[in-house]
PDB file of N, CA, C and O in Angstrom:
ATOM      1  N   UNK A   1      57.043 192.194  57.007  1.00  0.00           N
ATOM      2  CA  UNK A   1      57.926 191.262  57.685  1.00  0.00           C
ATOM      3  C   UNK A   1      58.835 190.610  56.641  1.00  0.00           C
ATOM      4  O   UNK A   1      58.407 190.288  55.533  1.00  0.00           O
ATOM      5  N   UNK A   2      60.055 190.432  57.013  1.00  0.00           N
ATOM      6  CA  UNK A   2      61.000 189.816  56.092  1.00  0.00           C
ATOM      7  C   UNK A   2      60.747 188.311  55.975  1.00  0.00           C
ATOM      8  O   UNK A   2      60.110 187.685  56.822  1.00  0.00           O
ATOM      9  N   UNK A   3      61.264 187.785  54.917  1.00  0.00           N
ATOM     10  CA  UNK A   3      61.113 186.353  54.670  1.00  0.00           C
ATOM     11  C   UNK A   3      61.819 185.537  55.756  1.00  0.00           C
ATOM     12  O   UNK A   3      61.294 184.514  56.195  1.00  0.00           O
ATOM     13  N   UNK A   4      62.995 185.974  56.191  1.00  0.00           N
ATOM     14  CA  UNK A   4      63.740 185.232  57.214  1.00  0.00           C
ATOM     15  C   UNK A   4      63.030 185.291  58.570  1.00  0.00           C
ATOM     16  O   UNK A   4      63.058 184.318  59.324  1.00  0.00           O
ATOM     17  N   UNK A   5      62.390 186.434  58.888  1.00  0.00           N
ATOM     18  CA  UNK A   5      61.648 186.532  60.143  1.00  0.00           C
ATOM     19  C   UNK A   5      60.452 185.584  60.143  1.00  0.00           C
ATOM     20  O   UNK A   5      60.163 184.947  61.156  1.00  0.00           O
ATOM     21  N   UNK A   6      59.763 185.491  59.022  1.00  0.00           N
ATOM     22  CA  UNK A   6      58.628 184.573  58.899  1.00  0.00           C
ATOM     23  C   UNK A   6      59.099 183.126  59.056  1.00  0.00           C
ATOM     24  O   UNK A   6      58.444 182.311  59.707  1.00  0.00           O
ATOM     25  N   UNK A   7      60.229 182.831  58.455  1.00  0.00           N
ATOM     26  CA  UNK A   7      60.778 181.484  58.536  1.00  0.00           C
ATOM     27  C   UNK A   7      61.165 181.132  59.979  1.00  0.00           C
ATOM     28  O   UNK A   7      60.910 180.021  60.441  1.00  0.00           O
ATOM     29  N   UNK A   8      61.778 182.080  60.678  1.00  0.00           N
ATOM     30  CA  UNK A   8      62.175 181.857  62.076  1.00  0.00           C
ATOM     31  C   UNK A   8      60.940 181.679  62.954  1.00  0.00           C
ATOM     32  O   UNK A   8      60.907 180.776  63.790  1.00  0.00           O
ATOM     33  N   UNK A   9      59.921 182.526  62.779  1.00  0.00           N
ATOM     34  CA  UNK A   9      58.697 182.399  63.568  1.00  0.00           C
ATOM     35  C   UNK A   9      57.986 181.068  63.285  1.00  0.00           C
ATOM     36  O   UNK A   9      57.467 180.435  64.204  1.00  0.00           O
ATOM     37  N   UNK A  10      57.964 180.654  62.039  1.00  0.00           N
ATOM     38  CA  UNK A  10      57.371 179.372  61.679  1.00  0.00           C
ATOM     39  C   UNK A  10      58.113 178.207  62.316  1.00  0.00           C
ATOM     40  O   UNK A  10      57.493 177.259  62.799  1.00  0.00           O
ATOM     41  N   UNK A  11      59.438 178.278  62.317  1.00  0.00           N
ATOM     42  CA  UNK A  11      60.249 177.224  62.924  1.00  0.00           C
ATOM     43  C   UNK A  11      60.033 177.177  64.427  1.00  0.00           C
ATOM     44  O   UNK A  11      59.931 176.091  64.998  1.00  0.00           O
ATOM     45  N   UNK A  12      59.961 178.336  65.083  1.00  0.00           N
ATOM     46  CA  UNK A  12      59.705 178.381  66.524  1.00  0.00           C
ATOM     47  C   UNK A  12      58.323 177.823  66.867  1.00  0.00           C
ATOM     48  O   UNK A  12      58.164 177.112  67.859  1.00  0.00           O
ATOM     49  N   UNK A  13      57.339 178.145  66.053  1.00  0.00           N
ATOM     50  CA  UNK A  13      55.989 177.607  66.275  1.00  0.00           C
ATOM     51  C   UNK A  13      55.983 176.092  66.117  1.00  0.00           C
ATOM     52  O   UNK A  13      55.337 175.393  66.897  1.00  0.00           O
ATOM     53  N   UNK A  14      56.689 175.579  65.125  1.00  0.00           N
ATOM     54  CA  UNK A  14      56.756 174.132  64.907  1.00  0.00           C
ATOM     55  C   UNK A  14      57.449 173.438  66.083  1.00  0.00           C
ATOM     56  O   UNK A  14      57.011 172.377  66.527  1.00  0.00           O
ATOM     57  N   UNK A  15      58.522 174.035  66.580  1.00  0.00           N
ATOM     58  CA  UNK A  15      59.231 173.454  67.730  1.00  0.00           C
ATOM     59  C   UNK A  15      58.330 173.445  68.954  1.00  0.00           C
ATOM     60  O   UNK A  15      58.333 172.476  69.714  1.00  0.00           O
ATOM     61  N   UNK A  16      57.553 174.518  69.160  1.00  0.00           N
ATOM     62  CA  UNK A  16      56.643 174.585  70.306  1.00  0.00           C
ATOM     63  C   UNK A  16      55.555 173.508  70.212  1.00  0.00           C
ATOM     64  O   UNK A  16      55.228 172.873  71.215  1.00  0.00           O
ATOM     65  N   UNK A  17      55.002 173.303  69.032  1.00  0.00           N
ATOM     66  CA  UNK A  17      53.957 172.292  68.842  1.00  0.00           C
ATOM     67  C   UNK A  17      54.531 170.890  69.060  1.00  0.00           C
ATOM     68  O   UNK A  17      53.927 170.069  69.750  1.00  0.00           O
ATOM     69  N   UNK A  18      55.686 170.623  68.477  1.00  0.00           N
ATOM     70  CA  UNK A  18      56.312 169.301  68.632  1.00  0.00           C
ATOM     71  C   UNK A  18      56.685 169.048  70.089  1.00  0.00           C
ATOM     72  O   UNK A  18      56.518 167.936  70.589  1.00  0.00           O
ATOM     73  N   UNK A  19      57.191 170.077  70.773  1.00  0.00           N
ATOM     74  CA  UNK A  19      57.529 169.936  72.190  1.00  0.00           C
ATOM     75  C   UNK A  19      56.302 169.661  73.040  1.00  0.00           C
ATOM     76  O   UNK A  19      56.357 168.834  73.950  1.00  0.00           O
ATOM     77  N   UNK A  20      55.194 170.337  72.761  1.00  0.00           N
ATOM     78  CA  UNK A  20      53.948 170.102  73.490  1.00  0.00           C
ATOM     79  C   UNK A  20      53.417 168.696  73.265  1.00  0.00           C
ATOM     80  O   UNK A  20      52.961 168.047  74.206  1.00  0.00           O
ATOM     81  N   UNK A  21      53.470 168.223  72.038  1.00  0.00           N
ATOM     82  CA  UNK A  21      53.026 166.858  71.746  1.00  0.00           C
ATOM     83  C   UNK A  21      53.921 165.823  72.418  1.00  0.00           C
ATOM     84  O   UNK A  21      53.440 164.796  72.897  1.00  0.00           O
ATOM     85  N   UNK A  22      55.218 166.095  72.451  1.00  0.00           N
ATOM     86  CA  UNK A  22      56.143 165.178  73.113  1.00  0.00           C
ATOM     87  C   UNK A  22      55.897 165.105  74.606  1.00  0.00           C
ATOM     88  O   UNK A  22      55.917 164.019  75.185  1.00  0.00           O
ATOM     89  N   UNK A  23      55.664 166.252  75.238  1.00  0.00           N
ATOM     90  CA  UNK A  23      55.390 166.276  76.680  1.00  0.00           C
ATOM     91  C   UNK A  23      54.083 165.561  76.993  1.00  0.00           C
ATOM     92  O   UNK A  23      54.000 164.823  77.975  1.00  0.00           O
ATOM     93  N   UNK A  24      53.070 165.771  76.175  1.00  0.00           N
ATOM     94  CA  UNK A  24      51.788 165.096  76.374  1.00  0.00           C
ATOM     95  C   UNK A  24      51.936 163.583  76.189  1.00  0.00           C
ATOM     96  O   UNK A  24      51.371 162.804  76.957  1.00  0.00           O
ATOM     97  N   UNK A  25      52.675 163.181  75.199  1.00  0.00           N
ATOM     98  CA  UNK A  25      52.902 161.749  74.960  1.00  0.00           C
ATOM     99  C   UNK A  25      53.642 161.102  76.103  1.00  0.00           C
ATOM    100  O   UNK A  25      53.312 159.988  76.508  1.00  0.00           O
ATOM    101  N   UNK A  26      54.652 161.795  76.635  1.00  0.00           N
ATOM    102  CA  UNK A  26      55.404 161.254  77.776  1.00  0.00           C
ATOM    103  C   UNK A  26      54.492 161.070  78.977  1.00  0.00           C
ATOM    104  O   UNK A  26      54.545 160.034  79.640  1.00  0.00           O
ATOM    105  N   UNK A  27      53.656 162.061  79.268  1.00  0.00           N
ATOM    106  CA  UNK A  27      52.752 161.965  80.417  1.00  0.00           C
ATOM    107  C   UNK A  27      51.806 160.777  80.264  1.00  0.00           C
ATOM    108  O   UNK A  27      51.605 160.019  81.213  1.00  0.00           O
ATOM    109  N   UNK A  28      51.227 160.610  79.082  1.00  0.00           N
ATOM    110  CA  UNK A  28      50.262 159.535  78.879  1.00  0.00           C
ATOM    111  C   UNK A  28      50.918 158.157  78.842  1.00  0.00           C
ATOM    112  O   UNK A  28      50.246 157.156  79.092  1.00  0.00           O
ATOM    113  N   UNK A  29      52.197 158.081  78.540  1.00  0.00           N
ATOM    114  CA  UNK A  29      52.909 156.806  78.584  1.00  0.00           C
ATOM    115  C   UNK A  29      53.325 156.435  79.993  1.00  0.00           C
ATOM    116  O   UNK A  29      53.569 155.262  80.275  1.00  0.00           O
ATOM    117  N   UNK A  30      53.410 157.413  80.882  1.00  0.00           N
ATOM    118  CA  UNK A  30      53.896 157.129  82.234  1.00  0.00           C
ATOM    119  C   UNK A  30      52.806 157.188  83.301  1.00  0.00           C
ATOM    120  O   UNK A  30      53.097 156.941  84.472  1.00  0.00           O
ATOM    121  N   UNK A  31      51.561 157.507  82.941  1.00  0.00           N
ATOM    122  CA  UNK A  31      50.471 157.599  83.903  1.00  0.00           C
ATOM    123  C   UNK A  31      49.237 156.881  83.348  1.00  0.00           C
ATOM    124  O   UNK A  31      49.023 156.820  82.138  1.00  0.00           O
ATOM    125  N   UNK A  32      48.424 156.335  84.280  1.00  0.00           N
ATOM    126  CA  UNK A  32      47.149 155.749  83.877  1.00  0.00           C
ATOM    127  C   UNK A  32      46.158 156.869  83.578  1.00  0.00           C
ATOM    128  O   UNK A  32      46.234 157.944  84.174  1.00  0.00           O
ATOM    129  N   UNK A  33      45.233 156.621  82.661  1.00  0.00           N
ATOM    130  CA  UNK A  33      44.201 157.595  82.356  1.00  0.00           C
ATOM    131  C   UNK A  33      43.250 157.747  83.536  1.00  0.00           C
ATOM    132  O   UNK A  33      43.197 156.890  84.419  1.00  0.00           O
ATOM    133  N   UNK A  34      42.509 158.837  83.541  1.00  0.00           N
ATOM    134  CA  UNK A  34      41.552 159.128  84.593  1.00  0.00           C
ATOM    135  C   UNK A  34      40.470 158.044  84.622  1.00  0.00           C
ATOM    136  O   UNK A  34      40.115 157.492  83.581  1.00  0.00           O
ATOM    137  N   UNK A  35      39.955 157.744  85.795  1.00  0.00           N
ATOM    138  CA  UNK A  35      38.848 156.796  86.012  1.00  0.00           C
ATOM    139  C   UNK A  35      39.215 155.348  85.689  1.00  0.00           C
ATOM    140  O   UNK A  35      38.326 154.555  85.381  1.00  0.00           O
ATOM    141  N   UNK A  36      40.485 154.980  85.749  1.00  0.00           N
ATOM    142  CA  UNK A  36      40.905 153.602  85.522  1.00  0.00           C
ATOM    143  C   UNK A  36      40.904 152.870  86.854  1.00  0.00           C
ATOM    144  O   UNK A  36      41.397 153.386  87.857  1.00  0.00           O
ATOM    145  N   UNK A  37      40.342 151.654  86.859  1.00  0.00           N
ATOM    146  CA  UNK A  37      40.373 150.810  88.055  1.00  0.00           C
ATOM    147  C   UNK A  37      40.967 149.457  87.697  1.00  0.00           C
ATOM    148  O   UNK A  37      40.778 148.959  86.587  1.00  0.00           O
ATOM    149  N   UNK A  38      41.678 148.872  88.634  1.00  0.00           N
ATOM    150  CA  UNK A  38      42.214 147.522  88.488  1.00  0.00           C
ATOM    151  C   UNK A  38      41.735 146.732  89.693  1.00  0.00           C
ATOM    152  O   UNK A  38      42.040 147.088  90.831  1.00  0.00           O
ATOM    153  N   UNK A  39      40.984 145.659  89.453  1.00  0.00           N
ATOM    154  CA  UNK A  39      40.406 144.840  90.526  1.00  0.00           C
ATOM    155  C   UNK A  39      39.638 145.692  91.524  1.00  0.00           C
ATOM    156  O   UNK A  39      39.685 145.430  92.726  1.00  0.00           O
ATOM    157  N   UNK A  40      38.930 146.710  91.043  1.00  0.00           N
ATOM    158  CA  UNK A  40      38.127 147.565  91.900  1.00  0.00           C
ATOM    159  C   UNK A  40      38.899 148.639  92.631  1.00  0.00           C
ATOM    160  O   UNK A  40      38.310 149.357  93.439  1.00  0.00           O
ATOM    161  N   UNK A  41      40.200 148.785  92.384  1.00  0.00           N
ATOM    162  CA  UNK A  41      41.037 149.794  93.032  1.00  0.00           C
ATOM    163  C   UNK A  41      41.274 150.922  92.029  1.00  0.00           C
ATOM    164  O   UNK A  41      41.726 150.675  90.911  1.00  0.00           O
ATOM    165  N   UNK A  42      40.968 152.169  92.429  1.00  0.00           N
ATOM    166  CA  UNK A  42      41.139 153.308  91.532  1.00  0.00           C
ATOM    167  C   UNK A  42      42.621 153.654  91.399  1.00  0.00           C
ATOM    168  O   UNK A  42      43.291 153.929  92.395  1.00  0.00           O
ATOM    169  N   UNK A  43      43.128 153.638  90.169  1.00  0.00           N
ATOM    170  CA  UNK A  43      44.526 153.955  89.897  1.00  0.00           C
ATOM    171  C   UNK A  43      44.670 155.074  88.871  1.00  0.00           C
ATOM    172  O   UNK A  43      45.765 155.300  88.356  1.00  0.00           O
ATOM    173  N   UNK A  44      43.586 155.772  88.569  1.00  0.00           N
ATOM    174  CA  UNK A  44      43.613 156.846  87.589  1.00  0.00           C
ATOM    175  C   UNK A  44      44.565 157.966  87.981  1.00  0.00           C
ATOM    176  O   UNK A  44      44.529 158.437  89.117  1.00  0.00           O
ATOM    177  N   UNK A  45      45.419 158.399  87.052  1.00  0.00           N
ATOM    178  CA  UNK A  45      46.361 159.483  87.281  1.00  0.00           C
ATOM    179  C   UNK A  45      47.651 159.053  87.956  1.00  0.00           C
ATOM    180  O   UNK A  45      48.553 159.875  88.119  1.00  0.00           O
ATOM    181  N   UNK A  46      47.769 157.794  88.353  1.00  0.00           N
ATOM    182  CA  UNK A  46      48.976 157.316  89.032  1.00  0.00           C
ATOM    183  C   UNK A  46      49.995 156.796  88.021  1.00  0.00           C
ATOM    184  O   UNK A  46      49.638 156.391  86.915  1.00  0.00           O
ATOM    185  N   UNK A  47      51.260 156.812  88.414  1.00  0.00           N
ATOM    186  CA  UNK A  47      52.284 156.171  87.599  1.00  0.00           C
ATOM    187  C   UNK A  47      52.166 154.662  87.800  1.00  0.00           C
ATOM    188  O   UNK A  47      51.456 154.208  88.698  1.00  0.00           O
ATOM    189  N   UNK A  48      52.849 153.895  86.981  1.00  0.00           N
ATOM    190  CA  UNK A  48      52.759 152.441  87.108  1.00  0.00           C
ATOM    191  C   UNK A  48      53.322 151.976  88.446  1.00  0.00           C
ATOM    192  O   UNK A  48      52.791 151.040  89.043  1.00  0.00           O
ATOM    193  N   UNK A  49      54.388 152.612  88.926  1.00  0.00           N
ATOM    194  CA  UNK A  49      54.980 152.232  90.215  1.00  0.00           C
ATOM    195  C   UNK A  49      54.034 152.567  91.374  1.00  0.00           C
ATOM    196  O   UNK A  49      53.866 151.759  92.287  1.00  0.00           O
ATOM    197  N   UNK A  50      53.421 153.746  91.340  1.00  0.00           N
ATOM    198  CA  UNK A  50      52.485 154.132  92.401  1.00  0.00           C
ATOM    199  C   UNK A  50      51.243 153.234  92.381  1.00  0.00           C
ATOM    200  O   UNK A  50      50.717 152.876  93.435  1.00  0.00           O
ATOM    201  N   UNK A  51      50.777 152.874  91.179  1.00  0.00           N
ATOM    202  CA  UNK A  51      49.628 151.977  91.066  1.00  0.00           C
ATOM    203  C   UNK A  51      49.983 150.590  91.620  1.00  0.00           C
ATOM    204  O   UNK A  51      49.168 149.965  92.298  1.00  0.00           O
ATOM    205  N   UNK A  52      51.189 150.117  91.332  1.00  0.00           N
ATOM    206  CA  UNK A  52      51.620 148.817  91.857  1.00  0.00           C
ATOM    207  C   UNK A  52      51.663 148.844  93.383  1.00  0.00           C
ATOM    208  O   UNK A  52      51.209 147.904  94.035  1.00  0.00           O
ATOM    209  N   UNK A  53      52.205 149.911  93.947  1.00  0.00           N
ATOM    210  CA  UNK A  53      52.284 150.022  95.407  1.00  0.00           C
ATOM    211  C   UNK A  53      50.881 150.049  96.027  1.00  0.00           C
ATOM    212  O   UNK A  53      50.643 149.434  97.066  1.00  0.00           O
ATOM    213  N   UNK A  54      49.966 150.763  95.385  1.00  0.00           N
ATOM    214  CA  UNK A  54      48.596 150.829  95.891  1.00  0.00           C
ATOM    215  C   UNK A  54      47.915 149.469  95.802  1.00  0.00           C
ATOM    216  O   UNK A  54      47.202 149.070  96.723  1.00  0.00           O
ATOM    217  N   UNK A  55      48.128 148.761  94.705  1.00  0.00           N
ATOM    218  CA  UNK A  55      47.520 147.437  94.548  1.00  0.00           C
ATOM    219  C   UNK A  55      48.136 146.419  95.500  1.00  0.00           C
ATOM    220  O   UNK A  55      47.439 145.544  96.013  1.00  0.00           O
ATOM    221  N   UNK A  56      49.446 146.532  95.739  1.00  0.00           N
ATOM    222  CA  UNK A  56      50.121 145.584  96.627  1.00  0.00           C
ATOM    223  C   UNK A  56      49.657 145.732  98.067  1.00  0.00           C
ATOM    224  O   UNK A  56      49.726 144.775  98.838  1.00  0.00           O
ATOM    225  N   UNK A  57      49.188 146.908  98.440  1.00  0.00           N
ATOM    226  CA  UNK A  57      48.750 147.124  99.813  1.00  0.00           C
ATOM    227  C   UNK A  57      47.292 146.718 100.040  1.00  0.00           C
ATOM    228  O   UNK A  57      46.818 146.711 101.176  1.00  0.00           O
ATOM    229  N   UNK A  58      46.585 146.381  98.965  1.00  0.00           N
ATOM    230  CA  UNK A  58      45.172 146.009  99.083  1.00  0.00           C
ATOM    231  C   UNK A  58      45.029 144.510  99.306  1.00  0.00           C
ATOM    232  O   UNK A  58      45.778 143.718  98.734  1.00  0.00           O
ATOM    233  N   UNK A  59      44.078 144.127 100.129  1.00  0.00           N
ATOM    234  CA  UNK A  59      43.750 142.714 100.341  1.00  0.00           C
ATOM    235  C   UNK A  59      42.560 142.352  99.467  1.00  0.00           C
ATOM    236  O   UNK A  59      41.630 143.144  99.312  1.00  0.00           O
ATOM    237  N   UNK A  60      42.593 141.166  98.902  1.00  0.00           N
ATOM    238  CA  UNK A  60      41.482 140.644  98.100  1.00  0.00           C
ATOM    239  C   UNK A  60      40.862 139.493  98.862  1.00  0.00           C
ATOM    240  O   UNK A  60      41.580 138.633  99.371  1.00  0.00           O
ATOM    241  N   UNK A  61      39.535 139.461  98.950  1.00  0.00           N
ATOM    242  CA  UNK A  61      38.867 138.443  99.756  1.00  0.00           C
ATOM    243  C   UNK A  61      38.693 137.115  99.014  1.00  0.00           C
ATOM    244  O   UNK A  61      38.618 136.066  99.652  1.00  0.00           O
ATOM    245  N   UNK A  62      38.627 137.140  97.689  1.00  0.00           N
ATOM    246  CA  UNK A  62      38.438 135.935  96.869  1.00  0.00           C
ATOM    247  C   UNK A  62      37.149 135.199  97.190  1.00  0.00           C
ATOM    248  O   UNK A  62      37.081 133.979  97.040  1.00  0.00           O
ATOM    249  N   UNK A  63      36.126 135.923  97.629  1.00  0.00           N
ATOM    250  CA  UNK A  63      34.824 135.328  97.853  1.00  0.00           C
ATOM    251  C   UNK A  63      34.092 135.233  96.518  1.00  0.00           C
ATOM    252  O   UNK A  63      34.295 136.067  95.635  1.00  0.00           O
ATOM    253  N   UNK A  64      33.248 134.229  96.373  1.00  0.00           N
ATOM    254  CA  UNK A  64      32.492 134.030  95.143  1.00  0.00           C
ATOM    255  C   UNK A  64      31.020 134.278  95.447  1.00  0.00           C
ATOM    256  O   UNK A  64      30.463 133.703  96.382  1.00  0.00           O
ATOM    257  N   UNK A  65      30.397 135.139  94.647  1.00  0.00           N
ATOM    258  CA  UNK A  65      28.989 135.481  94.823  1.00  0.00           C
ATOM    259  C   UNK A  65      28.201 135.029  93.604  1.00  0.00           C
ATOM    260  O   UNK A  65      28.695 135.085  92.477  1.00  0.00           O
ATOM    261  N   UNK A  66      26.974 134.582  93.837  1.00  0.00           N
ATOM    262  CA  UNK A  66      26.060 134.219  92.760  1.00  0.00           C
ATOM    263  C   UNK A  66      24.714 134.835  93.090  1.00  0.00           C
ATOM    264  O   UNK A  66      24.117 134.525  94.121  1.00  0.00           O
ATOM    265  N   UNK A  67      24.238 135.706  92.217  1.00  0.00           N
ATOM    266  CA  UNK A  67      22.980 136.423  92.424  1.00  0.00           C
ATOM    267  C   UNK A  67      22.963 137.151  93.772  1.00  0.00           C
ATOM    268  O   UNK A  67      21.938 137.167  94.452  1.00  0.00           O
ATOM    269  N   UNK A  68      24.077 137.745  94.154  1.00  0.00           N
ATOM    270  CA  UNK A  68      24.159 138.518  95.376  1.00  0.00           C
ATOM    271  C   UNK A  68      24.348 137.701  96.642  1.00  0.00           C
ATOM    272  O   UNK A  68      24.415 138.274  97.729  1.00  0.00           O
ATOM    273  N   UNK A  69      24.435 136.391  96.537  1.00  0.00           N
ATOM    274  CA  UNK A  69      24.629 135.529  97.708  1.00  0.00           C
ATOM    275  C   UNK A  69      26.027 134.916  97.656  1.00  0.00           C
ATOM    276  O   UNK A  69      26.475 134.454  96.607  1.00  0.00           O
ATOM    277  N   UNK A  70      26.708 134.918  98.804  1.00  0.00           N
ATOM    278  CA  UNK A  70      28.040 134.345  98.867  1.00  0.00           C
ATOM    279  C   UNK A  70      27.913 132.829  98.848  1.00  0.00           C
ATOM    280  O   UNK A  70      27.248 132.244  99.703  1.00  0.00           O
ATOM    281  N   UNK A  71      28.562 132.189  97.855  1.00  0.00           N
ATOM    282  CA  UNK A  71      28.492 130.735  97.758  1.00  0.00           C
ATOM    283  C   UNK A  71      29.840 130.087  98.119  1.00  0.00           C
ATOM    284  O   UNK A  71      29.910 128.876  98.331  1.00  0.00           O
ATOM    285  N   UNK A  72      30.914 130.902  98.187  1.00  0.00           N
ATOM    286  CA  UNK A  72      32.223 130.371  98.546  1.00  0.00           C
ATOM    287  C   UNK A  72      33.015 131.456  99.229  1.00  0.00           C
ATOM    288  O   UNK A  72      33.067 132.588  98.749  1.00  0.00           O
ATOM    289  N   UNK A  73      33.634 131.121 100.348  1.00  0.00           N
ATOM    290  CA  UNK A  73      34.474 132.079 101.070  1.00  0.00           C
ATOM    291  C   UNK A  73      35.931 131.685 100.859  1.00  0.00           C
ATOM    292  O   UNK A  73      36.404 130.682 101.393  1.00  0.00           O
ATOM    293  N   UNK A  74      36.625 132.489 100.076  1.00  0.00           N
ATOM    294  CA  UNK A  74      38.024 132.199  99.770  1.00  0.00           C
ATOM    295  C   UNK A  74      38.948 132.839 100.784  1.00  0.00           C
ATOM    296  O   UNK A  74      38.523 133.648 101.609  1.00  0.00           O
ATOM    297  N   UNK A  75      40.217 132.469 100.713  1.00  0.00           N
ATOM    298  CA  UNK A  75      41.204 133.056 101.604  1.00  0.00           C
ATOM    299  C   UNK A  75      41.626 134.418 101.068  1.00  0.00           C
ATOM    300  O   UNK A  75      41.673 134.618  99.855  1.00  0.00           O
ATOM    301  N   UNK A  76      41.933 135.354 101.959  1.00  0.00           N
ATOM    302  CA  UNK A  76      42.384 136.688 101.570  1.00  0.00           C
ATOM    303  C   UNK A  76      43.809 136.619 101.041  1.00  0.00           C
ATOM    304  O   UNK A  76      44.660 135.923 101.594  1.00  0.00           O
ATOM    305  N   UNK A  77      44.051 137.348  99.965  1.00  0.00           N
ATOM    306  CA  UNK A  77      45.387 137.415  99.379  1.00  0.00           C
ATOM    307  C   UNK A  77      45.735 138.868  99.098  1.00  0.00           C
ATOM    308  O   UNK A  77      44.865 139.739  99.113  1.00  0.00           O
ATOM    309  N   UNK A  78      47.005 139.122  98.842  1.00  0.00           N
ATOM    310  CA  UNK A  78      47.439 140.453  98.441  1.00  0.00           C
ATOM    311  C   UNK A  78      48.329 140.312  97.209  1.00  0.00           C
ATOM    312  O   UNK A  78      48.950 139.271  96.993  1.00  0.00           O
ATOM    313  N   UNK A  79      48.380 141.360  96.416  1.00  0.00           N
ATOM    314  CA  UNK A  79      49.216 141.337  95.224  1.00  0.00           C
ATOM    315  C   UNK A  79      50.669 141.426  95.636  1.00  0.00           C
ATOM    316  O   UNK A  79      50.995 141.935  96.709  1.00  0.00           O
ATOM    317  N   UNK A  80      51.526 140.932  94.786  1.00  0.00           N
ATOM    318  CA  UNK A  80      52.937 141.054  95.120  1.00  0.00           C
ATOM    319  C   UNK A  80      53.828 140.338  94.153  1.00  0.00           C
ATOM    320  O   UNK A  80      55.048 140.355  94.310  1.00  0.00           O
TER     321      UNK A  80
END
């Protein structure tokens, strides 16, 4: 193999690796990791906008429990 062919193949391999790392980085910056929950709501794999929409549609009871017994009944709220 010629020196220039080796150089071209090496450059193409480097571009492929850098492109793969860039695509992976973009995905992880725009999506939540698997098995992530916020306030008990599963948002793993969702974008931040989709997670916000899912959280905004959920009602929270705001009840307070101590040793498994409800000691305070709060008003229901929703995110927004």
